[in-house]
KOLTITOR-684197 format. One record per residue: y, z, x of N, C-alpha, C in turn; residue in one letter. Coordinates in steps of 0.05 Angstrom, whole numbers, always signed. Layout:
N
<r n_Y="Y" n_Z="Z" n_X="X" ca_Y="Y" ca_Z="Z" ca_X="X" c_Y="Y" c_Z="Z" c_X="X" type="a"/>
...
END
This chain:
177
<r n_Y="-263" n_Z="+115" n_X="-164" ca_Y="-238" ca_Z="+114" ca_X="-148" c_Y="-215" c_Z="+125" c_X="-165" type="x"/>
<r n_Y="-211" n_Z="+151" n_X="-163" ca_Y="-189" ca_Z="+164" ca_X="-178" c_Y="-169" c_Z="+175" c_X="-159" type="x"/>
<r n_Y="-147" n_Z="+162" n_X="-157" ca_Y="-125" ca_Z="+171" ca_X="-139" c_Y="-99" c_Z="+171" c_X="-155" type="x"/>
<r n_Y="-81" n_Z="+189" n_X="-147" ca_Y="-55" ca_Z="+189" ca_X="-159" c_Y="-40" c_Z="+164" c_X="-151" type="x"/>
<r n_Y="-44" n_Z="+155" n_X="-127" ca_Y="-30" ca_Z="+131" ca_X="-117" c_Y="-50" c_Z="+110" c_X="-108" type="x"/>
<r n_Y="-46" n_Z="+86" n_X="-118" ca_Y="-63" ca_Z="+64" ca_X="-112" c_Y="-46" c_Z="+40" c_X="-103" type="x"/>
<r n_Y="-57" n_Z="+26" n_X="-83" ca_Y="-43" ca_Z="+2" ca_X="-73" c_Y="-60" c_Z="-22" c_X="-80" type="x"/>
<r n_Y="-46" n_Z="-43" n_X="-90" ca_Y="-60" ca_Z="-67" ca_X="-99" c_Y="-49" c_Z="-91" c_X="-83" type="x"/>
<r n_Y="-67" n_Z="-106" n_X="-71" ca_Y="-59" ca_Z="-131" ca_X="-57" c_Y="-69" c_Z="-154" c_X="-74" type="x"/>
<r n_Y="-50" n_Z="-170" n_X="-83" ca_Y="-56" ca_Z="-194" ca_X="-99" c_Y="-60" c_Z="-218" c_X="-80" type="x"/>
<r n_Y="-85" n_Z="-226" n_X="-78" ca_Y="-92" ca_Z="-250" ca_X="-62" c_Y="-80" c_Z="-250" c_X="-34" type="x"/>
<r n_Y="-85" n_Z="-230" n_X="-18" ca_Y="-74" ca_Z="-229" ca_X="+9" c_Y="-84" c_Z="-252" c_X="+26" type="x"/>
<r n_Y="-67" n_Z="-262" n_X="+43" ca_Y="-74" ca_Z="-285" ca_X="+59" c_Y="-78" c_Z="-279" c_X="+89" type="x"/>
<r n_Y="-66" n_Z="-258" n_X="+99" ca_Y="-65" ca_Z="-253" ca_X="+128" c_Y="-82" c_Z="-228" c_X="+134" type="x"/>
<r n_Y="-103" n_Z="-231" n_X="+149" ca_Y="-121" ca_Z="-208" ca_X="+154" c_Y="-107" c_Z="-185" c_X="+167" type="x"/>
<r n_Y="-89" n_Z="-190" n_X="+186" ca_Y="-76" ca_Z="-168" ca_X="+200" c_Y="-59" c_Z="-152" c_X="+181" type="x"/>
<r n_Y="-45" n_Z="-165" n_X="+162" ca_Y="-30" ca_Z="-149" ca_X="+142" c_Y="-48" c_Z="-132" c_X="+125" type="x"/>
<r n_Y="-70" n_Z="-143" n_X="+116" ca_Y="-89" ca_Z="-128" ca_X="+99" c_Y="-101" c_Z="-105" c_X="+116" type="x"/>
<r n_Y="-107" n_Z="-110" n_X="+141" ca_Y="-118" ca_Z="-89" ca_X="+158" c_Y="-98" c_Z="-67" c_X="+162" type="x"/>
<r n_Y="-73" n_Z="-74" n_X="+167" ca_Y="-52" ca_Z="-53" ca_X="+171" c_Y="-48" c_Z="-37" c_X="+145" type="x"/>
<r n_Y="-48" n_Z="-51" n_X="+122" ca_Y="-44" ca_Z="-37" ca_X="+97" c_Y="-68" c_Z="-19" c_X="+91" type="x"/>
<r n_Y="-92" n_Z="-28" n_X="+98" ca_Y="-116" ca_Z="-12" ca_X="+95" c_Y="-113" c_Z="+14" c_X="+111" type="x"/>
<r n_Y="-104" n_Z="+11" n_X="+136" ca_Y="-100" ca_Z="+35" ca_X="+153" c_Y="-79" c_Z="+54" c_X="+141" type="x"/>
<r n_Y="-57" n_Z="+42" n_X="+131" ca_Y="-36" ca_Z="+59" ca_X="+118" c_Y="-48" c_Z="+73" c_X="+94" type="x"/>
<r n_Y="-64" n_Z="+60" n_X="+78" ca_Y="-77" ca_Z="+73" ca_X="+55" c_Y="-94" c_Z="+96" c_X="+63" type="x"/>
<r n_Y="-109" n_Z="+93" n_X="+85" ca_Y="-126" ca_Z="+115" ca_X="+95" c_Y="-107" c_Z="+139" c_X="+102" type="x"/>
<r n_Y="-86" n_Z="+133" n_X="+117" ca_Y="-67" ca_Z="+154" ca_X="+126" c_Y="-53" c_Z="+167" c_X="+103" type="x"/>
<r n_Y="-47" n_Z="+152" n_X="+82" ca_Y="-31" ca_Z="+162" ca_X="+59" c_Y="-49" c_Z="+171" c_X="+36" type="x"/>
<r n_Y="-75" n_Z="+171" n_X="+40" ca_Y="-94" ca_Z="+180" ca_X="+20" c_Y="-91" c_Z="+165" c_X="-6" type="x"/>
<r n_Y="-90" n_Z="+138" n_X="-3" ca_Y="-88" ca_Z="+120" ca_X="-26" c_Y="-114" c_Z="+103" c_X="-29" type="x"/>
<r n_Y="-120" n_Z="+96" n_X="-53" ca_Y="-141" ca_Z="+76" ca_X="-57" c_Y="-129" c_Z="+48" c_X="-54" type="x"/>
<r n_Y="-145" n_Z="+29" n_X="-45" ca_Y="-136" ca_Z="+2" ca_X="-41" c_Y="-152" c_Z="-16" c_X="-59" type="x"/>
<r n_Y="-138" n_Z="-33" n_X="-74" ca_Y="-150" ca_Z="-52" ca_X="-92" c_Y="-142" c_Z="-80" c_X="-82" type="x"/>
<r n_Y="-162" n_Z="-97" n_X="-78" ca_Y="-156" ca_Z="-124" ca_X="-66" c_Y="-166" c_Z="-145" c_X="-86" type="x"/>
<r n_Y="-148" n_Z="-162" n_X="-94" ca_Y="-154" ca_Z="-183" ca_X="-114" c_Y="-158" c_Z="-209" c_X="-100" type="x"/>
<r n_Y="-181" n_Z="-222" n_X="-106" ca_Y="-188" ca_Z="-248" ca_X="-94" c_Y="-172" c_Z="-270" c_X="-108" type="x"/>
<r n_Y="-172" n_Z="-294" n_X="-95" ca_Y="-184" ca_Z="-301" ca_X="-70" c_Y="-169" c_Z="-290" c_X="-46" type="x"/>
<r n_Y="-183" n_Z="-286" n_X="-24" ca_Y="-171" ca_Z="-276" ca_X="+1" c_Y="-168" c_Z="-300" c_X="+20" type="x"/>
<r n_Y="-149" n_Z="-298" n_X="+37" ca_Y="-144" ca_Z="-319" ca_X="+57" c_Y="-161" c_Z="-315" c_X="+82" type="x"/>
<r n_Y="-181" n_Z="-298" n_X="+81" ca_Y="-198" ca_Z="-291" ca_X="+104" c_Y="-224" c_Z="-279" c_X="+94" type="x"/>
<r n_Y="-242" n_Z="-274" n_X="+112" ca_Y="-268" ca_Z="-263" ca_X="+105" c_Y="-268" c_Z="-233" c_X="+111" type="x"/>
<r n_Y="-269" n_Z="-217" n_X="+91" ca_Y="-267" ca_Z="-188" ca_X="+95" c_Y="-292" c_Z="-177" c_X="+109" type="x"/>
<r n_Y="-314" n_Z="-191" n_X="+109" ca_Y="-338" ca_Z="-183" ca_X="+123" c_Y="-339" c_Z="-191" c_X="+153" type="x"/>
<r n_Y="-319" n_Z="-206" n_X="+161" ca_Y="-318" ca_Z="-216" ca_X="+189" c_Y="-312" c_Z="-193" c_X="+208" type="x"/>
<r n_Y="-326" n_Z="-190" n_X="+230" ca_Y="-321" ca_Z="-169" ca_X="+249" c_Y="-292" c_Z="-169" c_X="+259" type="x"/>
<r n_Y="-279" n_Z="-192" n_X="+260" ca_Y="-251" ca_Z="-193" ca_X="+269" c_Y="-233" c_Z="-178" c_X="+249" type="x"/>
<r n_Y="-240" n_Z="-180" n_X="+223" ca_Y="-224" ca_Z="-165" ca_X="+204" c_Y="-227" c_Z="-135" c_X="+208" type="x"/>
<r n_Y="-252" n_Z="-126" n_X="+213" ca_Y="-257" ca_Z="-98" ca_X="+218" c_Y="-241" c_Z="-88" c_X="+242" type="x"/>
<r n_Y="-239" n_Z="-105" n_X="+263" ca_Y="-222" ca_Z="-98" ca_X="+286" c_Y="-193" c_Z="-96" c_X="+278" type="x"/>
<r n_Y="-184" n_Z="-114" n_X="+260" ca_Y="-156" ca_Z="-115" ca_X="+252" c_Y="-149" c_Z="-89" c_X="+237" type="x"/>
<r n_Y="-168" n_Z="-76" n_X="+225" ca_Y="-163" ca_Z="-50" ca_X="+211" c_Y="-165" c_Z="-27" c_X="+230" type="x"/>
<r n_Y="-169" n_Z="-32" n_X="+256" ca_Y="-174" ca_Z="-12" ca_X="+277" c_Y="-196" c_Z="+7" c_X="+267" type="x"/>
<r n_Y="-216" n_Z="-6" n_X="+254" ca_Y="-240" ca_Z="+8" ca_X="+244" c_Y="-234" c_Z="+28" c_X="+222" type="x"/>
<r n_Y="-210" n_Z="+28" n_X="+210" ca_Y="-204" ca_Z="+45" ca_X="+188" c_Y="-218" c_Z="+37" c_X="+163" type="x"/>
<r n_Y="-229" n_Z="+12" n_X="+163" ca_Y="-245" ca_Z="+3" ca_X="+139" c_Y="-268" c_Z="+23" c_X="+134" type="x"/>
<r n_Y="-277" n_Z="+36" n_X="+155" ca_Y="-299" ca_Z="+56" ca_X="+152" c_Y="-291" c_Z="+78" c_X="+133" type="x"/>
<r n_Y="-265" n_Z="+87" n_X="+133" ca_Y="-256" ca_Z="+109" ca_X="+117" c_Y="-241" c_Z="+100" c_X="+92" type="x"/>
<r n_Y="-236" n_Z="+74" n_X="+90" ca_Y="-220" ca_Z="+64" ca_X="+68" c_Y="-235" c_Z="+65" c_X="+41" type="x"/>
<r n_Y="-220" n_Z="+73" n_X="+21" ca_Y="-230" ca_Z="+73" ca_X="-7" c_Y="-219" c_Z="+47" c_X="-19" type="x"/>
<r n_Y="-235" n_Z="+26" n_X="-20" ca_Y="-225" ca_Z="+0" ca_X="-30" c_Y="-246" c_Z="-13" c_X="-48" type="x"/>
<r n_Y="-235" n_Z="-31" n_X="-66" ca_Y="-251" ca_Z="-46" ca_X="-84" c_Y="-240" c_Z="-75" c_X="-85" type="x"/>
<r n_Y="-258" n_Z="-94" n_X="-86" ca_Y="-251" ca_Z="-122" ca_X="-89" c_Y="-254" c_Z="-130" c_X="-118" type="x"/>
<r n_Y="-235" n_Z="-147" n_X="-128" ca_Y="-235" ca_Z="-157" ca_X="-155" c_Y="-235" c_Z="-188" c_X="-154" type="x"/>
<r n_Y="-247" n_Z="-200" n_X="-174" ca_Y="-248" ca_Z="-229" ca_X="-176" c_Y="-221" c_Z="-242" c_X="-182" type="x"/>
<r n_Y="-205" n_Z="-228" n_X="-198" ca_Y="-178" ca_Z="-239" ca_X="-206" c_Y="-162" c_Z="-216" c_X="-218" type="x"/>
<r n_Y="-137" n_Z="-222" n_X="-226" ca_Y="-120" ca_Z="-201" ca_X="-236" c_Y="-130" c_Z="-189" c_X="-262" type="x"/>
<r n_Y="-142" n_Z="-206" n_X="-279" ca_Y="-153" ca_Z="-197" ca_X="-305" c_Y="-176" c_Z="-177" c_X="-300" type="x"/>
<r n_Y="-192" n_Z="-183" n_X="-280" ca_Y="-214" ca_Z="-165" ca_X="-273" c_Y="-203" c_Z="-138" c_X="-264" type="x"/>
<r n_Y="-182" n_Z="-138" n_X="-247" ca_Y="-169" ca_Z="-114" ca_X="-238" c_Y="-158" c_Z="-98" c_X="-262" type="x"/>
<r n_Y="-142" n_Z="-112" n_X="-279" ca_Y="-129" ca_Z="-99" ca_X="-302" c_Y="-150" c_Z="-86" c_X="-321" type="x"/>
<r n_Y="-172" n_Z="-99" n_X="-325" ca_Y="-192" ca_Z="-89" ca_X="-344" c_Y="-206" c_Z="-64" c_X="-334" type="x"/>
<r n_Y="-204" n_Z="-58" n_X="-308" ca_Y="-218" ca_Z="-36" ca_X="-296" c_Y="-200" c_Z="-13" c_X="-287" type="x"/>
<r n_Y="-174" n_Z="-17" n_X="-291" ca_Y="-155" ca_Z="+3" ca_X="-280" c_Y="-132" c_Z="+9" c_X="-299" type="x"/>
<r n_Y="-133" n_Z="+32" n_X="-312" ca_Y="-112" ca_Z="+41" ca_X="-329" c_Y="-93" c_Z="+58" c_X="-313" type="x"/>
<r n_Y="-67" n_Z="+55" n_X="-319" ca_Y="-47" ca_Z="+70" ca_X="-305" c_Y="-20" c_Z="+56" c_X="-307" type="x"/>
<r n_Y="-2" n_Z="+64" n_X="-290" ca_Y="+25" ca_Z="+52" ca_X="-290" c_Y="+27" c_Z="+33" c_X="-267" type="x"/>
<r n_Y="+34" n_Z="+8" n_X="-273" ca_Y="+37" ca_Z="-13" ca_X="-253" c_Y="+66" c_Z="-17" c_X="-245" type="x"/>
<r n_Y="+70" n_Z="-19" n_X="-219" ca_Y="+97" ca_Z="-24" ca_X="-208" c_Y="+94" c_Z="-47" c_X="-188" type="x"/>
<r n_Y="+112" n_Z="-67" n_X="-189" ca_Y="+109" ca_Z="-91" ca_X="-173" c_Y="+132" c_Z="-94" c_X="-153" type="x"/>
<r n_Y="+124" n_Z="-96" n_X="-127" ca_Y="+144" ca_Z="-102" ca_X="-107" c_Y="+149" c_Z="-133" c_X="-107" type="x"/>
<r n_Y="+174" n_Z="-140" n_X="-110" ca_Y="+181" ca_Z="-169" ca_X="-110" c_Y="+210" c_Z="-171" c_X="-100" type="x"/>
<r n_Y="+215" n_Z="-193" n_X="-87" ca_Y="+243" ca_Z="-197" ca_X="-78" c_Y="+262" c_Z="-201" c_X="-102" type="x"/>
<r n_Y="+251" n_Z="-205" n_X="-126" ca_Y="+267" ca_Z="-209" ca_X="-150" c_Y="+272" c_Z="-183" c_X="-164" type="x"/>
<r n_Y="+261" n_Z="-161" n_X="-155" ca_Y="+266" ca_Z="-135" ca_X="-167" c_Y="+296" c_Z="-128" c_X="-164" type="x"/>
<r n_Y="+305" n_Z="-110" n_X="-181" ca_Y="+334" ca_Z="-104" ca_X="-182" c_Y="+339" c_Z="-75" c_X="-175" type="x"/>
<r n_Y="+319" n_Z="-60" n_X="-166" ca_Y="+323" ca_Z="-32" ca_X="-158" c_Y="+304" c_Z="-25" c_X="-136" type="x"/>
<r n_Y="+313" n_Z="-6" n_X="-119" ca_Y="+295" ca_Z="+3" ca_X="-97" c_Y="+274" c_Z="+22" c_X="-107" type="x"/>
<r n_Y="+252" n_Z="+26" n_X="-92" ca_Y="+232" ca_Z="+45" ca_X="-101" c_Y="+242" c_Z="+73" c_X="-103" type="x"/>
<r n_Y="+264" n_Z="+80" n_X="-89" ca_Y="+275" ca_Z="+107" ca_X="-91" c_Y="+288" c_Z="+112" c_X="-118" type="x"/>
<r n_Y="+294" n_Z="+91" n_X="-133" ca_Y="+305" ca_Z="+94" ca_X="-160" c_Y="+284" c_Z="+98" c_X="-182" type="x"/>
<r n_Y="+259" n_Z="+95" n_X="-175" ca_Y="+237" ca_Z="+99" ca_X="-194" c_Y="+228" c_Z="+129" c_X="-192" type="x"/>
<r n_Y="+226" n_Z="+142" n_X="-214" ca_Y="+217" ca_Z="+170" ca_X="-214" c_Y="+187" c_Z="+171" c_X="-215" type="x"/>
<r n_Y="+174" n_Z="+167" n_X="-192" ca_Y="+145" ca_Z="+167" ca_X="-191" c_Y="+133" c_Z="+195" c_X="-197" type="x"/>
<r n_Y="+148" n_Z="+216" n_X="-191" ca_Y="+138" ca_Z="+243" ca_X="-196" c_Y="+134" c_Z="+249" c_X="-226" type="x"/>
<r n_Y="+149" n_Z="+234" n_X="-243" ca_Y="+146" ca_Z="+239" ca_X="-272" c_Y="+123" c_Z="+223" c_X="-285" type="x"/>
<r n_Y="+111" n_Z="+205" n_X="-269" ca_Y="+89" ca_Z="+189" ca_X="-279" c_Y="+63" c_Z="+206" c_X="-280" type="x"/>
<r n_Y="+51" n_Z="+209" n_X="-303" ca_Y="+28" ca_Z="+226" ca_X="-307" c_Y="+1" c_Z="+210" c_X="-303" type="x"/>
<r n_Y="+2" n_Z="+184" n_X="-305" ca_Y="-22" ca_Z="+168" ca_X="-302" c_Y="-24" c_Z="+159" c_X="-273" type="x"/>
<r n_Y="-47" n_Z="+148" n_X="-265" ca_Y="-49" ca_Z="+137" ca_X="-238" c_Y="-27" c_Z="+116" c_X="-233" type="x"/>
<r n_Y="-16" n_Z="+115" n_X="-209" ca_Y="+5" ca_Z="+96" ca_X="-202" c_Y="-7" c_Z="+74" c_X="-186" type="x"/>
<r n_Y="+0" n_Z="+49" n_X="-193" ca_Y="-9" ca_Z="+25" ca_X="-178" c_Y="+15" c_Z="+11" c_X="-167" type="x"/>
<r n_Y="+17" n_Z="+10" n_X="-141" ca_Y="+38" ca_Z="-6" ca_X="-128" c_Y="+26" c_Z="-33" c_X="-121" type="x"/>
<r n_Y="+37" n_Z="-54" n_X="-133" ca_Y="+25" ca_Z="-81" ca_X="-131" c_Y="+42" c_Z="-99" c_X="-113" type="x"/>
<r n_Y="+29" n_Z="-111" n_X="-94" ca_Y="+42" ca_Z="-128" ca_X="-74" c_Y="+29" c_Z="-156" c_X="-75" type="x"/>
<r n_Y="+45" n_Z="-176" n_X="-75" ca_Y="+35" ca_Z="-204" ca_X="-77" c_Y="+27" c_Z="-216" c_X="-50" type="x"/>
<r n_Y="+16" n_Z="-239" n_X="-52" ca_Y="+8" ca_Z="-254" ca_X="-28" c_Y="+32" c_Z="-261" c_X="-11" type="x"/>
<r n_Y="+28" n_Z="-263" n_X="+14" ca_Y="+49" ca_Z="-267" ca_X="+34" c_Y="+66" c_Z="-292" c_X="+28" type="x"/>
<r n_Y="+54" n_Z="-314" n_X="+19" ca_Y="+69" ca_Z="-339" ca_X="+16" c_Y="+85" c_Z="-341" c_X="-10" type="x"/>
<r n_Y="+75" n_Z="-330" n_X="-31" ca_Y="+88" ca_Z="-333" ca_X="-57" c_Y="+92" c_Z="-308" c_X="-74" type="x"/>
<r n_Y="+81" n_Z="-286" n_X="-65" ca_Y="+84" ca_Z="-261" ca_X="-80" c_Y="+66" c_Z="-260" c_X="-104" type="x"/>
<r n_Y="+73" n_Z="-243" n_X="-123" ca_Y="+58" ca_Z="-240" ca_X="-149" c_Y="+68" c_Z="-263" c_X="-167" type="x"/>
<r n_Y="+50" n_Z="-276" n_X="-181" ca_Y="+58" ca_Z="-299" ca_X="-198" c_Y="+79" c_Z="-290" c_X="-219" type="x"/>
<r n_Y="+98" n_Z="-308" n_X="-225" ca_Y="+120" ca_Z="-302" ca_X="-243" c_Y="+110" c_Z="-295" c_X="-271" type="x"/>
<r n_Y="+88" n_Z="-307" n_X="-280" ca_Y="+79" ca_Z="-301" ca_X="-307" c_Y="+70" c_Z="-272" c_X="-309" type="x"/>
<r n_Y="+60" n_Z="-260" n_X="-287" ca_Y="+52" ca_Z="-232" ca_X="-287" c_Y="+78" c_Z="-215" c_X="-286" type="x"/>
<r n_Y="+96" n_Z="-222" n_X="-268" ca_Y="+121" ca_Z="-206" ca_X="-264" c_Y="+137" c_Z="-206" c_X="-290" type="x"/>
<r n_Y="+139" n_Z="-228" n_X="-304" ca_Y="+156" ca_Z="-229" ca_X="-328" c_Y="+147" c_Z="-209" c_X="-350" type="x"/>
<r n_Y="+121" n_Z="-202" n_X="-350" ca_Y="+111" ca_Z="-183" ca_X="-369" c_Y="+119" c_Z="-154" c_X="-361" type="x"/>
<r n_Y="+128" n_Z="-151" n_X="-337" ca_Y="+134" ca_Z="-124" ca_X="-326" c_Y="+161" c_Z="-122" c_X="-313" type="x"/>
<r n_Y="+181" n_Z="-135" n_X="-324" ca_Y="+207" ca_Z="-136" ca_X="-310" c_Y="+219" c_Z="-108" c_X="-305" type="x"/>
<r n_Y="+213" n_Z="-89" n_X="-323" ca_Y="+224" ca_Z="-62" ca_X="-319" c_Y="+208" c_Z="-46" c_X="-298" type="x"/>
<r n_Y="+187" n_Z="-58" n_X="-287" ca_Y="+171" ca_Z="-45" ca_X="-267" c_Y="+172" c_Z="-60" c_X="-240" type="x"/>
<r n_Y="+191" n_Z="-77" n_X="-237" ca_Y="+195" ca_Z="-92" ca_X="-212" c_Y="+215" c_Z="-77" c_X="-194" type="x"/>
<r n_Y="+209" n_Z="-76" n_X="-168" ca_Y="+228" ca_Z="-63" ca_X="-149" c_Y="+228" c_Z="-80" c_X="-124" type="x"/>
<r n_Y="+248" n_Z="-74" n_X="-107" ca_Y="+250" ca_Z="-87" ca_X="-81" c_Y="+261" c_Z="-68" c_X="-61" type="x"/>
<r n_Y="+257" n_Z="-75" n_X="-36" ca_Y="+269" ca_Z="-59" ca_X="-14" c_Y="+296" c_Z="-72" c_X="-8" type="x"/>
<r n_Y="+317" n_Z="-56" n_X="-9" ca_Y="+344" ca_Z="-67" ca_X="-3" c_Y="+344" c_Z="-78" c_X="+26" type="x"/>
<r n_Y="+357" n_Z="-101" n_X="+29" ca_Y="+359" ca_Z="-113" ca_X="+56" c_Y="+383" c_Z="-132" c_X="+56" type="x"/>
<r n_Y="+390" n_Z="-141" n_X="+79" ca_Y="+412" ca_Z="-160" ca_X="+82" c_Y="+406" c_Z="-186" c_X="+66" type="x"/>
<r n_Y="+426" n_Z="-197" n_X="+54" ca_Y="+423" ca_Z="-220" ca_X="+37" c_Y="+411" c_Z="-244" c_X="+52" type="x"/>
<r n_Y="+415" n_Z="-246" n_X="+78" ca_Y="+405" ca_Z="-269" ca_X="+93" c_Y="+375" c_Z="-267" c_X="+98" type="x"/>
<r n_Y="+363" n_Z="-243" n_X="+93" ca_Y="+335" ca_Z="-239" ca_X="+98" c_Y="+320" c_Z="-243" c_X="+72" type="x"/>
<r n_Y="+300" n_Z="-260" n_X="+72" ca_Y="+284" ca_Z="-266" ca_X="+48" c_Y="+266" c_Z="-243" c_X="+42" type="x"/>
<r n_Y="+252" n_Z="-232" n_X="+62" ca_Y="+233" ca_Z="-211" ca_X="+57" c_Y="+225" c_Z="-198" c_X="+84" type="x"/>
<r n_Y="+211" n_Z="-175" n_X="+81" ca_Y="+199" ca_Z="-161" ca_X="+104" c_Y="+170" c_Z="-169" c_X="+106" type="x"/>
<r n_Y="+158" n_Z="-163" n_X="+129" ca_Y="+129" ca_Z="-167" ca_X="+132" c_Y="+115" c_Z="-150" c_X="+110" type="x"/>
<r n_Y="+94" n_Z="-161" n_X="+99" ca_Y="+81" ca_Z="-147" ca_X="+77" c_Y="+71" c_Z="-119" c_X="+84" type="x"/>
<r n_Y="+59" n_Z="-116" n_X="+107" ca_Y="+48" ca_Z="-90" ca_X="+114" c_Y="+71" c_Z="-70" c_X="+119" type="x"/>
<r n_Y="+93" n_Z="-79" n_X="+129" ca_Y="+117" ca_Z="-61" ca_X="+133" c_Y="+128" c_Z="-53" c_X="+105" type="x"/>
<r n_Y="+131" n_Z="-73" n_X="+88" ca_Y="+142" ca_Z="-67" ca_X="+61" c_Y="+124" c_Z="-48" c_X="+46" type="x"/>
<r n_Y="+97" n_Z="-53" n_X="+48" ca_Y="+79" ca_Z="-35" ca_X="+34" c_Y="+81" c_Z="-6" c_X="+44" type="x"/>
<r n_Y="+83" n_Z="-3" n_X="+71" ca_Y="+85" ca_Z="+24" ca_X="+82" c_Y="+111" c_Z="+38" c_X="+72" type="x"/>
<r n_Y="+133" n_Z="+24" n_X="+71" ca_Y="+158" ca_Z="+36" ca_X="+61" c_Y="+154" c_Z="+45" c_X="+32" type="x"/>
<r n_Y="+143" n_Z="+28" n_X="+15" ca_Y="+139" ca_Z="+36" ca_X="-13" c_Y="+119" c_Z="+58" c_X="-17" type="x"/>
<r n_Y="+97" n_Z="+57" n_X="-2" ca_Y="+76" ca_Z="+78" ca_X="-4" c_Y="+88" c_Z="+105" c_X="+4" type="x"/>
<r n_Y="+102" n_Z="+106" n_X="+25" ca_Y="+113" ca_Z="+132" ca_X="+34" c_Y="+136" c_Z="+142" c_X="+17" type="x"/>
<r n_Y="+151" n_Z="+123" n_X="+5" ca_Y="+172" ca_Z="+132" ca_X="-14" c_Y="+158" c_Z="+145" c_X="-38" type="x"/>
<r n_Y="+138" n_Z="+133" n_X="-48" ca_Y="+123" ca_Z="+144" ca_X="-70" c_Y="+110" c_Z="+171" c_X="-63" type="x"/>
<r n_Y="+97" n_Z="+172" n_X="-40" ca_Y="+85" ca_Z="+197" ca_X="-31" c_Y="+106" c_Z="+219" c_X="-27" type="x"/>
<r n_Y="+130" n_Z="+212" n_X="-17" ca_Y="+151" ca_Z="+231" ca_X="-14" c_Y="+158" c_Z="+244" c_X="-41" type="x"/>
<r n_Y="+161" n_Z="+227" n_X="-61" ca_Y="+167" ca_Z="+237" ca_X="-88" c_Y="+145" c_Z="+254" c_X="-100" type="x"/>
<r n_Y="+120" n_Z="+247" n_X="-92" ca_Y="+97" ca_Z="+262" ca_X="-102" c_Y="+91" c_Z="+287" c_X="-86" type="x"/>
<r n_Y="+108" n_Z="+293" n_X="-66" ca_Y="+106" ca_Z="+317" ca_X="-49" c_Y="+84" c_Z="+314" c_X="-28" type="x"/>
<r n_Y="+77" n_Z="+290" n_X="-20" ca_Y="+57" ca_Z="+285" ca_X="+1" c_Y="+31" c_Z="+299" c_X="-6" type="x"/>
<r n_Y="+24" n_Z="+299" n_X="-31" ca_Y="+0" ca_Z="+313" ca_X="-41" c_Y="-25" c_Z="+304" c_X="-25" type="x"/>
<r n_Y="-39" n_Z="+324" n_X="-14" ca_Y="-64" ca_Z="+318" ca_X="+0" c_Y="-60" c_Z="+309" c_X="+29" type="x"/>
<r n_Y="-35" n_Z="+307" n_X="+38" ca_Y="-30" ca_Z="+298" ca_X="+65" c_Y="-22" c_Z="+322" c_X="+83" type="x"/>
<r n_Y="-30" n_Z="+320" n_X="+108" ca_Y="-25" ca_Z="+342" ca_X="+127" c_Y="+4" c_Z="+339" c_X="+137" type="x"/>
<r n_Y="+17" n_Z="+361" n_X="+138" ca_Y="+44" ca_Z="+362" ca_X="+149" c_Y="+45" c_Z="+370" c_X="+179" type="x"/>
<r n_Y="+21" n_Z="+375" n_X="+190" ca_Y="+19" ca_Z="+382" ca_X="+218" c_Y="-3" c_Z="+366" c_X="+231" type="x"/>
<r n_Y="-3" n_Z="+365" n_X="+257" ca_Y="-24" ca_Z="+351" ca_X="+272" c_Y="-50" c_Z="+366" c_X="+269" type="x"/>
<r n_Y="-71" n_Z="+352" n_X="+261" ca_Y="-97" ca_Z="+364" ca_X="+256" c_Y="-116" c_Z="+360" c_X="+280" type="x"/>
<r n_Y="-117" n_Z="+336" n_X="+290" ca_Y="-137" ca_Z="+329" ca_X="+310" c_Y="-133" c_Z="+344" c_X="+337" type="x"/>
<r n_Y="-108" n_Z="+346" n_X="+346" ca_Y="-103" ca_Z="+361" ca_X="+371" c_Y="-93" c_Z="+389" c_X="+367" type="x"/>
<r n_Y="-88" n_Z="+396" n_X="+342" ca_Y="-80" ca_Z="+423" ca_X="+336" c_Y="-50" c_Z="+425" c_X="+329" type="x"/>
<r n_Y="-44" n_Z="+442" n_X="+311" ca_Y="-17" ca_Z="+445" ca_X="+301" c_Y="+3" c_Z="+452" c_X="+322" type="x"/>
<r n_Y="-5" n_Z="+468" n_X="+342" ca_Y="+13" ca_Z="+477" ca_X="+363" c_Y="+10" c_Z="+461" c_X="+390" type="x"/>
<r n_Y="+0" n_Z="+437" n_X="+388" ca_Y="-5" ca_Z="+421" ca_X="+412" c_Y="+19" c_Z="+418" c_X="+430" type="x"/>
<r n_Y="+42" n_Z="+411" n_X="+418" ca_Y="+66" ca_Z="+407" ca_X="+435" c_Y="+75" c_Z="+433" c_X="+448" type="x"/>
<r n_Y="+74" n_Z="+455" n_X="+434" ca_Y="+82" ca_Z="+480" ca_X="+445" c_Y="+64" c_Z="+489" c_X="+468" type="x"/>
<r n_Y="+39" n_Z="+482" n_X="+466" ca_Y="+20" ca_Z="+490" ca_X="+487" c_Y="+14" c_Z="+469" c_X="+508" type="x"/>
<r n_Y="+27" n_Z="+446" n_X="+506" ca_Y="+22" ca_Z="+424" ca_X="+524" c_Y="+33" c_Z="+431" c_X="+552" type="x"/>
<r n_Y="+16" n_Z="+427" n_X="+572" ca_Y="+24" ca_Z="+432" ca_X="+600" c_Y="+20" c_Z="+407" c_X="+616" type="x"/>
<r n_Y="+41" n_Z="+393" n_X="+623" ca_Y="+40" ca_Z="+367" ca_X="+637" c_Y="+27" c_Z="+370" c_X="+665" type="x"/>
<r n_Y="+26" n_Z="+393" n_X="+676" ca_Y="+14" ca_Z="+396" ca_X="+703" c_Y="-17" c_Z="+397" c_X="+701" type="x"/>
<r n_Y="-28" n_Z="+401" n_X="+678" ca_Y="-57" ca_Z="+401" ca_X="+674" c_Y="-65" c_Z="+375" c_X="+662" type="x"/>
<r n_Y="-82" n_Z="+360" n_X="+675" ca_Y="-92" ca_Z="+334" ca_X="+664" c_Y="-121" c_Z="+332" c_X="+667" type="x"/>
END
């Protein structure tokens, strides 16, 4: 699993969020790393449905714990946390030469503080109104993934419609159905 951009879910609890993030990873050409324990059964058919069957195309690996993940993945780690002091747009992802890992914590408590404290210079947040504690995990992940992909020039992603054809809108005729 060698990707320029990798998404890491630390102990995800909600299957719909993980399914949505898995779908975003497929769309954004990212690998997905999932650290146990999970709050759901990834082999359950309901989870497969939550991914809208994108699990079929997903490049993902399960890990027993954070140490297991760290031991198998060299690169640059960046942590999304409400305690971060800069937005992802302030990180120069394009200058990173090693694989990039965007790490997102579990829905209820985030990434543990003992892990974050070791990486304070790599913590970021999505700017939002002070009254709002956080965004939905899958929405926050999508924002960060696409900011990183924007800076990387959307490498490997199509800039035009592939399935129906690049000129679909121009050739669309509403009278023919």
